[in-house]
Structure formats: structure tokens, C-alpha cells
N, C-alpha and C positions, 0 to 999 in steps of 0.2 A: 402535595400539590406541585412542588418543584419538579418531582419526577414526571408528573403528567405533562407539565409545561403548557398545556392547553393550546398547542399548535402555534401558529404565527400570531402572536398576541396583538401586535400593532394592527394587522389587517382586520382581525376580528373586532378590535375596539372601534375602528373607523366604521366598519359595517354595522356594528351594534349602535353606534352613535347616530348613524343615518336612519335607523329604524326606531329610534326612541319617540319620535313625534307622531308617527302613524302606525297603525296596525298593518303588517305586511300581508301580501296575498297568500292564499292557500297554495302550497306546493304539492307536487306529486308525492305519493307515499313511497314510491321507489327511489326518491331522491334522498339526500343526506339530511333528513329532517325527522323530528318526532312524529307521532301519530296525528298530532293536531295540525301538522303542516306548517307551523309557525316557528317553532324553536329548532335551530340548526344543531346538528350533531357535531360537537367539537372534538370528541374523543370517544373511542370504543375500547372496552375491555371484554375479552372473551374468556369463558370458563367451561369446564366439562360438566355436562348434565347427565346424570344417570337416568336410565329408563324407568319411568314411574310405574310401568306395568308389572315389574318384578315384585315390588312391595305389595301392590294390590293383588297380584296372583298368589303370593305367599299368604296374605291375610285371608283371602277367600278359601284357600286350601285348608288353612287351620280351622276356619269356621265349619266347613263341610266335614272335616275330620272329627271335630268335637261333636257335631250333630249325629254323625254316624255312630260314634262311640256311645252316646247317650241312648240312642234307639236300640243299639245292640244290648246294652245292659238292661233295658226295660223289658224287652220281649224275649231275650234268650239269656236269662240269668243263670240257667243251668250250664250253659256252654259259652262262657265268655271267650271271645277271640283275643289273642295276644296283640297288643298295640305295636305297630312297626317301630323299630328303633331307628333314630336318625343318626347318620354318621357324625361322630363328634369332631373329626378333623374338618369336614366341610362346614359344620356349624361354627367352629372356631374361626375359620377363614372368613366366613360370611360376617361374623361379628366384628372382626378386625376391619373388614372393608366398610361396613356400615359406620363404624366409629370414625374411620378416616374421612368418609364423605361428610359425616355430621360435623367433624372438626373443620373441614374446608368451608362448609356452608356457614358455620358460626363465624369464622374469620372473615369471610366475605361480607356477611351482614354487619359485622363490627366496622369493617373498613368503609362500607357504603354509608353507614350512619355517620361516620366521620366526614365523608365527602358532603353529605347533606348538611351537616353542621357548619361546614365551610361556606355553604351557600350554593353549591352546585346542584343542578337539577338532573335527576336520573330517570331512566325508563328501561325496563327489561324486555327482552325478547328471547324466549327459550324454546328451542326445538321446533320452530314452525316449518322451515324448509330444509334446514341442515340438521339431521338427527345427532343428538349428543353434544351439541354446541349451544351455549347460551351467550347472549350479547347484552352487555350493560352499556347503554348509550348515555353519554354525559353531555350536558349543555351548560355552558358558563354564562350566567347572566351578566348584565352590565356592571353591577356592584362588585362581582368577583374579579372581572377584568380590570377594574380600576384598582382594586387592592393589589393584584399581582403586578400591574404595571408600575405601581409605586414601589413595591418590594424589589422589583428588578431594575428600578431606576431607568425605565424605558423612555427614551426621548420621543416626544410627540410634537408634531408641528403646531405652532401657535398661529394666531391671526396675523401677527406681524410678518411682513415679507421684506426682502431686500434684493436688489439687483445683483446678479452674478455677471460681472463684466468680463468679457473674454480677454481683455488686456489690449494694449496698443503696441506691444513690442513685435518684432519680426517673427519670433518663434510662435507666438499665439496666432498670428495671421496665417502662418504656414499650416499650423494644426487645423485651423478652421477651413482652409482651402482643401486640405487632405480629407477632412470629414465630408465636405461636399462632393469630392470626387468619388469617394468610396461609399457614398450613400446607398447605391444598389446592393452592397454587400451586407447591409444591416437588416435584421429581421423586422417585420412590420408590426412593431409594438411601440407603445407610447414612450417607454423608458429610453429609447435610443434617440429621441429628439434632443437637440441642443438646449441645454438648460440656461434660460436667461434670467430667471428669478427663483428664489428658494425661500420656503417658509423658515422662520426662525424656530429652531427646535430647542426644547428644554425638558429635563426629566419630569415625568408626570408626578403629580402630588395630590393627595387627598388625606382624609383623616385616617390615622393608623388603626389597624385591626390586629387581632391575634395571629401569630404565625401558624402556618399549616403543619400537618404531620406527614410522615412518609408512609407510603403504601407498603402492604405486605405482598409477598410473592405467591399468592394463591390463585392467580388468573393464568390462563394459558397463553394469552397474547394481549398486546395493547398497542393501539395505533390510531392516529387521526385519519380522517377519510380523504380520499381523492376528490377533487372538485372538477369533474369531467365536463361540466356545463360552461364554465367560464375560463379561469386561468389554466386549468389542466388541458382543456382542448386547444387553447392558444399555444401552450408549450408543445403539444404534440405536433401542431401544424408548422410552427416556426422554429422548432428546436430538435425534436426527436424524429426527424425525417432525413433519410440519406440523400434525397434529391436536393437539399439545400446545404450540402457540405461546404460550399464555398462562402457561405455567409457567416457573419459573426454570431456569437451566442447572445441571447437576451439575458445578460447576467442579472440585471435588476429584477426581471420577472422570476428568474430562478430563485433569487434570494427571497422574494416575497412569498413564494410557494413552498420552498423547502427550508428556508432559514439561512442565516449568514454563514454557517459552517459549510454547508453544501455549496452555497454560492461562491465562497472563496476557493473551494476545490476546483470548480469548473472555470473560475476566472484564472487561477494559476495554470490549469491545463491549457487554456486558450493562449495565455502569454507564452508558455513553453512551446506550444505548437507554432506560434507565429515566429518565435526566435529561431526555430529549426529551419525556416525557409532560407535565410542567408547562409547558414551552416551547410545545408544540403547543396546549395548552388556552388559554394566554394569547393565542397567535397567532390562534386561531379567534375568541376574544372580540373582539380588535381588528378582525378582518375583519367580524364581525357588527355591531360598532359603526359601521363605515363603511357597511354596508348599511342600518342603521336611520336614519342621519342624512343619507343622500344626498338625500332630498327636502327637507331643511331647509338644504342647503348653498347659500348665497347666490351664490357665483361660478358654480356650474354652473346655477343657476336663471337667472342673467342671460344665460349663453351660450345656453340653450335658449329664451329668450324671443324670439319672432319680432318683437315690437314694437320691439326695439332696432335692427333693420335695419342691422347693421354689415357693411360691405363690406370684405373682406380682399384683400391684394395677392396676385398669382399665386405659386404654389409652385414653378414652374419657368419657364424662358424659352420664349417662343413658344408651345409646345403648351398650356401651362396658362393659364387665364383667371382672371378675378376670381371670388370665391366668397363665400358668406354664412357668417358665423360660426356661425349656428344649425345648420349641417350637422355641426359638431363636438360636438353635444350628447351623443351616445352616448359619445364618448371622454372628455368632461369628467366625466360621471357615473361612468364606470368608474374614472377616475383617483382620484376621491374615496374609493373603497373602500380604496385603499392610501395615499393622500396626505391624511391627516387628523391631528388633534391626537394621537390615541391612538398613532400610529406613533412619535412622539418618545419617549413613555414606554415603548413596547415596545422601542425601541433601548437605553434605559437598563437595562431589565429583562434583555435578552439579554446585555449586557456583564457584569452581575452574575451572570447564569446561567452564563456561561463560567467565571468565577472559582469559583463554587460547584462546578461540574463538576470542575475541576482539583483543588480541595481534597478533594472527595469521593473522587476516584480515588486521590489520595495516601494517604488514610486506608485505603481499601479495599486498596490495594497493600501497605501496611504490615501490615495484618491477615493477608493471605495469606502474606506473608513469615514471620510468626510461626507460622501454622498449618502451613506447609510446611517449617519448620525452615531458613529461609534468612536468618535475622537476622544471622548472622556470615559469610555467603557473600560473597566478593569475586571478581569475574571476573579471570582472569589471562590475559594475552596474551603468552606466552613463545614460542610455536611459530610460525614463519613459514609462510606458505602454500606449497604445493608449486609453484604457478606462479611465486611470487617466487624460490624457490630455483633453479628451472629458468632463469628470466630472468637471475639473477646468474651462473649457470654459463655461459650462452650469451654474456653480455656479456664475461666473463673470457676465453672462447675467442676472441671477436672481437678483444679487445685483444691477446692473444698473437699471433694471426694478423697483425694490423696491425703489431705491433712487429717480427715476423719479416720481413714484406715490406718494412718500412721499413729494416731492417738490410741486406737484400739490395740494395735500391736504393742505399744508401750505399756498398756494396762496388763497385757497378758504375758509379758516377758520381763526379764530382769534388766536392771540398769546397765548391765554389761554390754548388751547388744545395741544400746543407744547410738554410739559413734558409728557403728557399721551401718545401721539402718539410715542414719542421716547421710552417710556417704553415698549409699546407693540411691537415695531419693534425689540428692542434688545432681548426681551424675545423670540419672534418667531425665530430670527436668532440663539440664543443660543441653543434652543431646537433642531432645525432641521439641523443646519449646523456646529456645533462645534464638534471637534474630541473627547473630553472626554465623551460627552453624547453618541456619537455613540459607543464608546468602552464599556461604561456602558451597553448600550442596548444589545450589542453582548454577553457580559459576563452574563447578566441576562437571555437572551434567552438560552444560553448553560446550565445554571443552571436549568432552567425550563425543558429542555430536559432530564437532568440527574434525576430530580425529577420524570419525567414521567417513567423513567426506574425503579425507586424505587417503584412507584405505581404498575407497571406491576408485579414486583417480589412479592409484597404484595398480589396481586390478585392470583398469583399462589399458595401462601401459603394458602389463604382461600380455593382454590380448593382442596389442599391436605387435609385440615381439614375436609371439607364437604364430600369429596368422601370417606374418611376413615370412617366417621360416617355412611354414607349410606351403605358401604360394610359390616360394622358390623351389621347393621339392616337387611341385606339380609338373606333370608331363604336358599339360595343356598350354599351348603357346599363348592363348588369349589371356590366361591368368598371369603368366610370367611377364607379359608385355605391359600390364597395367597394375603392377604390384603397389606402387606408391599411391596412386589415385584410389585404389580399392581400400587400402589400409587407412588412409586419411579420412575418407568419406564415411566408411562404416564405423570407425572409432568415434568420429564426431557425432554420428547419429546415436550411437550407444550412449555417449555422454549426455546428449539432449534428453533421451528417454529417462536416464537416471536423474537428471536435474529436475524434470517435471514431477517424477514420483517423489523424490526427496523433498521437493518444495512443499507438497501437501503434508508430508510427515512432519517436517520442521515447523510448519504453521501450527499443527496440533500440539507439538512438544512445547513451543514457545508459550502458547496459551495455558497449557497445563502447569508449566513452571511458574507463570505469573499468578495463576489462581492459588497455587501453593504458597506463594509469598504473602498473600492477603494484604495488598496495599490498602492504605487508609481511605484515600479519596479516588474518585473516578479519573481525575487528571493523572494522578500517580500511577494508577493501574494502566491507563492507556499509554503513557510514556514508557513504562517498563516493558509492556507487551510489544510496542513498536521497536524498541531497541533490541530486544532478544530476537524478534522475527527478522529484523534487518541484518543482524550479525550472522544468524544461521543461513538465511537465504542468500546473502551476499557471498559467504564462503562457499555455499553450494554452487552458485552460478559461476564464480570467478576462479575457483581453485584449478579446474582444468586449464583455463586460459593462462593463469600465472605459471603453471608448470611448463606449458609450451613456450611461453615468452622468456622465462629466466632460468629454467633448469634443464630442459631437454637439450641433449647434445653437449652438455658441459661437464658431466660426470661420467664419461664413457671410457676414459683412458686413451690408449693408442693401440695400433696393431702390434701384436706380440705381448701386450700387457693391458688387456681390456678389463673393465670392471664388470663383475657378475653379481646378480641378485637371485635369491631363491634358487640356489643351486647353479644351474647352467644357463640361466637367462642373461644374455649380454645386453647391457643398457643400450637403448636405441639412440641413434645419432640423427642429426638434421641432414636435409639435402644440401647439396653443394651451395645453392643460393641462400641457405640459411633457413631458420624455422619460421620466418615471417609469413611465408605462404601458408604453411600449416596453421599458424595462428589466425590468419585471415579466414581460412576455411572454417575453423572452429567458431570464430566470432560470428560469421555469416550464418551458419547452420543454427547455432544457439539462439541468436537474436531473432531470426525469422521463425524458427520453430517455436520459441516461447511466445512470440506475438501471435502467430497464426493458430497454434494448437492450444496452448495453455490459456492465453488471454482472450482470443476471439472465438475459437471453436468451442471451448468449454463454456464460455459465457452464453453462447447461443444454443449449443446443443443440450447442455444439462437441463435448463428450464423446459425445453421442448420434450426431453425424455421424461421429466417429472410429470408434465402434463399428460403425456401418453400413458404413463403408469396409472395416474389418477383416473383417466378415462376407462382404462381396462378394469380397474377395481369397481367403478360405478356401473359397468355393464351397459353403457349408453354409447350410441354411435355419435358422430359429429353433429348430425342434425338434431337429435334429441338433446344433446348437451347444449347446443345453441338455444333451443327453445327453453330449456330449464334456466339457462343463464339470463334470459330476458325477464324471467319472473322474479329474479333476486333483487333485493334492495341494495343500496350502495354499500352499506356496512357488511352485507353478506358476500357481495362480490369481492370486496377487499380482503375478506377472510381467506379466500382461495389464492391470493397473491403470495409471492415469496416474502418472508420476513426480511426487513432491512438489517443488514449485518455491519453497517458502518462504512467509513471511507478508508479504513486502513488497507484493505486489499487493493483498492484503486491507487492509492498513493504508492504502495509498495511496488506495484507493477511499473509505475512511471519512474520510481527511484532507481530500480534495477536497470531500466532502459537508459536513464541518464548516465549511469555508470558505464554501460556499454558504449554510449556515444562519446564520452569524454576520456575514460581511463586509457583505452587502447586505440584511440582514433588514429594514431600514427601508422598502425598496421591495417586499418580498414576505413579509408576516407568516405566510403559510401554508407557508413552507419547513420549519419544524420538524415540521409535521404530515406532509408528504410524506416527510421523512427518517425519521420514526417508523414509518410504514407500510412503507417499504422495509426498514428494519432488522429488523422483526419477521420478514419473509420471509428476509432475508439471514442471520440467525443459523441458522435451520433449513437453509437451502441450503448454507451453509458446513459445517454439521455433517454433512450427508449426503455432501458431497464428501470430507470427511476420513475418514468411516467406511466408505464404500462405493466411492468412485471414485478416491481417491488411495492410493498406497502409504503404508504407515505411516511417518511421519517418524522420524528419529533423535531420541530424547529429549534435549533440550538444557536445561541449567540457566540460569536468569536470574532476577534479583530485581526487574527493572523493564522497561519497554517501550523503554528506550534513547532514541535520538535523536528518536523520535516524540513524546515528551513535550515536548521543546524546540520542535518545530514547532507543536504544539498551543498551547503558551503564547505563541509568537510570533504566531500567527494571532489568538488572543483579544485580544492587545494591539493588533494592527493593526486589528481590527474596530471598536474604539472610534473610531479616527481616520477610518476609511472611512465609518462611519455618520454621523459628525459632518459630513463633507463632503457626503454624500448628502442629508441633511436640509437642509443650508444652501444648497447650490448646485443640486442636481437637482430637489428639490421646491420648491413655492411657499410653504412654511411661513413662511420669513423675510419675503418680500415681503408676504404677507397680514398678518403681525404688525406690520410697519412701517406699512403703510397704515392698519390699524385704530387704532393708537395715535398716529400722527403726522399723516396726511393726511386721514383720514376726518372729515367734518363732524359726524357723529352717533355716532362710536365704533363703528360696525358695518362690515361688509364690503360694504355697498351702494356701487356705483360702482367696485369693485375692478377689474373686467374692463376698463372704460374707462380706468382709471388705468394699466394695463399696456400699452396699445396706443398706438403712435406714429402720426403722420400722414405720408403721402407723396403728393406731387403727381405724377400720372402723366406729366406732360410732362417729368419729370426722368429718365425711363428712358433707359438707354444705347441706342445704335442697334442694331437687330436683336434686341432683348430684350423688346419689348412684346408683348402677346398677339396671336395671329393673329386671334382672334375677340373683339374688345373688347366686343361687344354680347351676350355670352353670357347675361348676367342680364336682358336686355331693355331696358336703359337705358344711357346713356353715363356712364362713371365718370370723375370728375375727381380725387377724393381717395380713396385706399385706406388701410387700416390694416395695421400689422404689429406683432408683439410685440417690443417693445424700449423702453428708456427713453432717448429722444432728443428733441431740440428739434424743434418743427414747422417746416415750410418757410417760414412767414412770420415767423419770429423772426430776431434779428440773427445767430445762429449756427445756421443750418439744418442739421439732421441730425447735430449734435454730441451727445455723451453729456450727458444732463441731470443736474441736481443730484440728482434722485431716484435715479439710477443709483449715484452715489457714496455716498449715504446707505445704500442697501440693501447695497452691497458692504461697507461698514464694519460694518453689522449682521451680515452673514454671517460675516465673519472673526472678529468678537467672539464670535458664537455657537460657532464651531468651537473657539476657545480655551477658553471657559467650559465647554462640554460635555465636551471632552477632559479637562480638569483635574479637573472634578467627578467624572466617571465613573471616571477612573483613581484618584482619591483614595478613592472608595467601594469600588472593587475591592481596593485595597491594604488598606483597613480590614477587609474581609471576609477577605482572606488572612491578616491578622494575627490576627483574632479566632478563626479555626478552627485548632486545633493539627493538625500533620501526623500525629502519632501518637495514636491513641485512648488515652484514659486507662487503660482496662482492659488494653490491650495493653502499655503501658509498665509497669504494675504487675506483670503476669505475667512479662515479660522480666526485670525486677529480681528477682522471686521465683525464677525458674529459675536465674539466676546464683548466687544465694545457696544454692540446693539443690545445685548442682553443686559448689560449694566445700565444703559440708557432707559431701557424698557422698565426695569425695576425701579429706577429712580423716579421715572414719571408716575408709576403706580403709587409709590410712596407719597409723592407730591399731591396726587389726586386724593388719596386717603386723608392727608393732612388738611387739605382744603375742605373736604367733606366734614371732618370733625369740627373744624372752625365754624362752618355754617350751622351745624347742629348745636354747638355751644352758644352761638349768637341768638338762635331762636329760643332756647330754653336755658337762660343763664342761671336760674335759681334752683333747677332740679339737680339732685345729687347724681354723680356718675355711676352708672350701673350697666351691666351687660344686658341688652334687650333680648327678649325671648325669640324675637324674629331672627336675630343673628344666629342663634343656636339652631333653629329650624333650617335656616339656609345652609349652614355647614353640614348638618345631617343629610339634607337633601343632596 
């Protein structure tokens, strides 16, 4: 019964309570009701139904065959015909199939009898309109709802009411004013009105009954029905429509229809989307600041100045020749859009934004707990999963079988082999049945999957190196002029395709590993699955980005002494303006691609593709299918909907997006804007899926979002460290700062580009690495430049790291330490400054507790007065419990 959950119990209890006094009207047979039109279908179980014609056909054939044989023996005794032999293999398979069907039918009958013993009312519907599918419709009477409400400690509203005062302080008045101003943004549902009074709620109580039993897995599906006439239709109009994207969500109505767990997800998604608005505005301002100051940026002006005539060293061996720095003008100007002073302050702002978001959600969650009467609710995990119990039973059976075989071996052998057999038995048991080895295998397999991701990233690196060399060798001028843009874009698209494919694979791998662990409870299973999926998908999405941010261009060596991998592949280096532009391109393509293709296109396209395949199989056109759909009942229509797969994919999608927004925001200030635009569509897309495309999920109670909050908090803390390293090591912010205040003769950035370039004598090239066409620029090159801080070839220590390199490295490390500690301190201060529980909610909770105490004290006082009056009326009668009191309790 706990697995069935009976849908949204509080809603059904109130509706049942309203129908107790009078008989309801007859409802349509196509609606969610039994055949009598009175009892509502609270839950549906479906199962496979074999065609009954096969058994009748086989029995009739056997009867005809026996009649024919008897007539043949009577009239033609002299020439008896041989009886046809039946194929023994087919007969054996048929016997196994019949046995399996009988076993499933027996287990269903046994389970259904247990449901009826619990007080549930059942009605069957087998193969009327959908061949091969049987429906078991379940109705929960009032007595069953009362028992389950008490078992779940479900809070129900009492007759007692109390005023919810908005408060008299300035903050509450401002909130009330904002609510009036934003009234057009709220959907037209009752839940969005300002609450001025509230019923006093208390856990429902009645006489205790026997506990329920768990169901067996012999049904094909199980689901409650959609209510398209009342709440479901209202949700479709006021929530699941793209035309009302600017309105708030009816969270209270979502909770009533789908339960607290789904309601909390959409409430969290709404808070996250609202908080993205200020982040997107600030990110756009930072981007516009870069656009406004690009013409005044001295380093990019020096790169674009043809008068400098700086000759750069080749970017690859043999095929690449010398090139002019002025050809990198476009990349330098584009890099300034994201690599400027404002990005540092934007990183600090986003760190504080993440803390504000977490605090705002905690307060919003506490307010919802108060409104939904979940303040005293605690999740209990006392019931083991059915898979766990089956695994324990299977393991015990294997132990018994192993011990029996072990005893048989002992009887047939001498005592000499006893130690050896014991040794092999314990080794076998330790390897295959102990928990530490299983956990080690799971961790090892996860590590292997992460290594696979690293190998894929390395493969993309080799692609970039090889395609760059091939384009340099091309005779087409169009390819040679756009080498960097072509390599960057195609590599980012390849990374996106691999990420999308591996995401699906890692999802299946994480579930398979979690199933093999066999966790004891549903909560443990869900948390382990979430953690594995997060680790694998996070590594899959962010490994290429981490490589571009922190490793590319740092392990390349120098001209004359480059680092090679896989034979003759020279490690790739960054552009002169740094790797920040390439990091920005990778983030942009990955973020937009995942949101548009994986999240939105797949979610819209796959259900439509399944519907098209189902229509092709049914051999009906759209008009015939529409007419057939009109004749189906509610439980038959819901059978064709997609099964509900849980909230984990929805949460995972948003968690990866949150990582994109916070972790590398210093290199991509427009990430919050793209996330905001995606989430505006995502909310309505998810709403439409839940209302029209998914079967209605079983309402589950929850007071928080669980492990997802811990993952969000961990990402927000990690984002501070990652952005500190991005600003310090990936961008040129620290080298510019050191040059301006230490090495610049006039305190400006004039001469910064020349300061970052080292000298190389072309005669020091290794054999077979110099350019094939050294006269590509029209003149002979003797000295070329490359980006690094090294001593010139004419110094006493040629090509060694210079003093400037170590000074800048020290400044970078100092910036990381200072930035991290300052931002962490500011975040902790904001966390401490904002209370987790809103003041008005804490006052109302305290007021409700006092009212409950007063209510019970008044009831006890009334009972005491009633007993005193009864004792005064009949003082000489002995005290006994009247029969009427027992009947009243039973009633």
C-alpha cells in the first residue's frame, strides 16, 4: 500500500469527505470512474493478457482430433491411420509459457486478494479496446484513506482558524506592495491570493489498523489517472502554455496535483530562473563594456598595428611557415570582449550571486514547508526495496546450495582436501559476495569511464593538431586564411557531439552500477545513482573545458625544443591573446548545443517520433487515430502516455547548466543570459510534458530537494577557486597588471605585447623541423618571436625561463590565494547575514504551536466538565465504559 501511495491523499480525503453525506451524480463512463459512475479510480495497474482464442482453439482441435480417431477406428479397423506426432520442442515451449502465465496469474490473484483485504475496491477491464492489455482499477474508500493518513502522519486542516498577519515592519509592507504591482504576472488560480487566515493543521488520527504489505512486480505498469476535467485542465491553461511564459508558476496547484516532490522541483527551478535575471543583466553589461573599450585597448591596438612588423615563429613543423602578428588582430580584439577588467568584478559578483541564490532557496523552501504543513515532517526509511529483498533471498539460497555441495564433497573425499576446499570456498565468496569488493569494482569502473573521457579529449587534441597541419599544407587560400577559426569551431562541434553521445552512455552505466550494488532503501538507491551520474556526466561535460582553460599551451616546450606526443605530433599552443577566446567558444557551443539539441530538441522530438512509430504500427491515419482516441476511457488514454521516469534527469540538466554558469563565468559573461532564455522555455516544456505527455506520477512527500542542494553548494564553492585560476592563469589580467605597475616605463600598457614575446634564432631549429618555405613572407627570417618569458639567445642562459616569468608566477599564485579567501569570506558573511527561516514564518510557526496547545487544553477541559456532569447525574452507578462510546470510535 505504501508503494501504491494512492495519489495525492489529502486531496482525495477532502473530496471523499465532501461526498460522505450524499450520493454523488452519475459520471460519464469515459471519465476516471468505475462502471457505476460513482467510485473514482484512484490508481491503475496494467498487466499482460494472453489471447483466450488460443486455448479454445487448441481444445477444439483436440476434440475434433479425438472424434476423428474414434470414427476411424470404428469404420476402418483393418487400416488404422497413423496418429500425427506433435513436435516435442514446441510442446515443451508451450508448456513453459503456460506455466509462466499461470504463475503470473496466481501471483496477481494473491496480490489482489491482499488489496481487497486491506479494504481497497477493485474492478477489472481486460482487452476491451486495447488487445493484450488488462486494467486493474483501484478505488480507495474513506476508511482506507483515514488509515493511510494516520500511518503517514498527514497533517489535515482543523476547524480552528487563525489570522496570518502580514506584519507591520517596512520589509513586509514592501513585499505586499511588490505583490500588488506584480499581480498580473501571477496565474489565475486561487493559490496565488494573499493568505490572510490559515486553518490550524494537525496530524490525522483514528483507531490503529494492521500494516499493509508490499506489492509484487507482476504488473506491466502502475499509475494514477490524470484529472483533465478540473485541476489538470487548469494546469494546462495556466502553466503548460508557452504564451504565458512571463507569468509565475502555480506552485500550490502543482503540489496538489503531482505531490510535494514535483512541486519542490518546479519551485526550485522558478527561483533559479528568477535569480538568473540579475546575473544575465550584469553579464550583458560586462560584455557591452568590453565592446565599448575594445578600440581603446592598448595591447590589441599594438597587435593590429602593421608598423610593428613583428615576425612570429611557425605554429607547426615543416608545413607551417613564419607569420605576421598583425594577422591575429581579429582574435585579439575578440578576446578583449571577455578578457578585461570587468570580468574580475563579474566573477566576484557571481560568487556572491551563488550564495544569495542558495540562501534565497532555503528561505523559499522553508516558506513552502510552512504553507504545505511539512514543518514537522521527517522522512522515514524503514522499508527495504523489493530488489534488495530478492537479492538477499537469492544470496541465502546460493549459500545454502554451496554449503550442501560442500558437505557432499566432504562425504566423498578424504579429510586431506578439507583445508583446500575451505580456502577455495572462502575466496569465491569473498570475491563475488562481499560488499567491499563490490564497492571497489564500482569505483574502479567509474574511474575507467572518466579515463575514457580523457582519452576522447586527447583524440580531439590530435584532431586539432592534424587538421591544422593539413590546412597549412592546403593550396586553397580560403582555407589558409581561416585556419584558426575552422579548427576551433569544428573541434568544439566534435566535442559537443561526443558529449551528447557519452551522456546517454554514462546514464545507463551509472544506473547499471547502482543496480549491481543493490542498495537497501529507495533513498539510498536514488542518492547513489545521482552521485554516480553527476560524477560521470560532469567529467564528460567539463573535461574539454578544463583542458582548454588550464593545460593547453602550457606543455608545449619552446622553438627548437618542442614537446611531441604519439610520435611526431607537436602539442598545440594558444593564440597570442591566450586560450580564453577558445575557452569561450567551447563553452558557448557546448552550452547552446546541450540546451538546444539534448535538452529541448530531444525532449520534443523523441516523444513525437515514438507517436509516429506507434501510428505506423497501428496502420491508422491521423483522423482514424483521433476517432479511436475519443472512444477510450481515461485509464486507457493514460496507458498510451510515456511512463514517468523521475526528476533526476531534470535536476541533472539544471545542475550541469549551473556549473556552466558559475565555474567558468570569467571567460563567458553571457552564460547567465543563455541559461535564462533556456529556462524560460524549459519551465513550460517540462510543464507540458508532465501534464500531457507523461503518466501522472505517484505523489511523493518531501520537505527539501535532497542531495541536489549539497551538489549545488559544492559547485558554488568550487566556482570561486576555478574562477580564481581562470583569471590568474588563463587570461592575461595578471601579466598586464604586473607589467603596468612593475615594468612599464610610463605606467601604461604601451610595450606590453613586446614584453610578452621572447626571441628565437632560426638556426637553432632541430633537424627536419624548419619551415619548408622559409621565404613565405618575401624575405629571409633570422630571428622570430614566440609568446613566453625566456632569455634571448644572446644571453648567458639562452632560452631559460626569465626573471619576469617567476615574478608573474608569484603574482598569479598570490592573486589566487587573495581572491579565494576574500570571496569566500564575503560569501560566508552573506550566508550569516541572511537567516534561513523568514521572520514572519518563524512567528507563525510559534503561534501555531501555541494554538495547538491551547486547543488541546480546551478539549481536555471540556471532557473533564462533561465527566463531572455525568458523575453528578448518576452518582451511585459504577464507572464503566458505555457501549455507545465504542460504537462512536468504530464509526
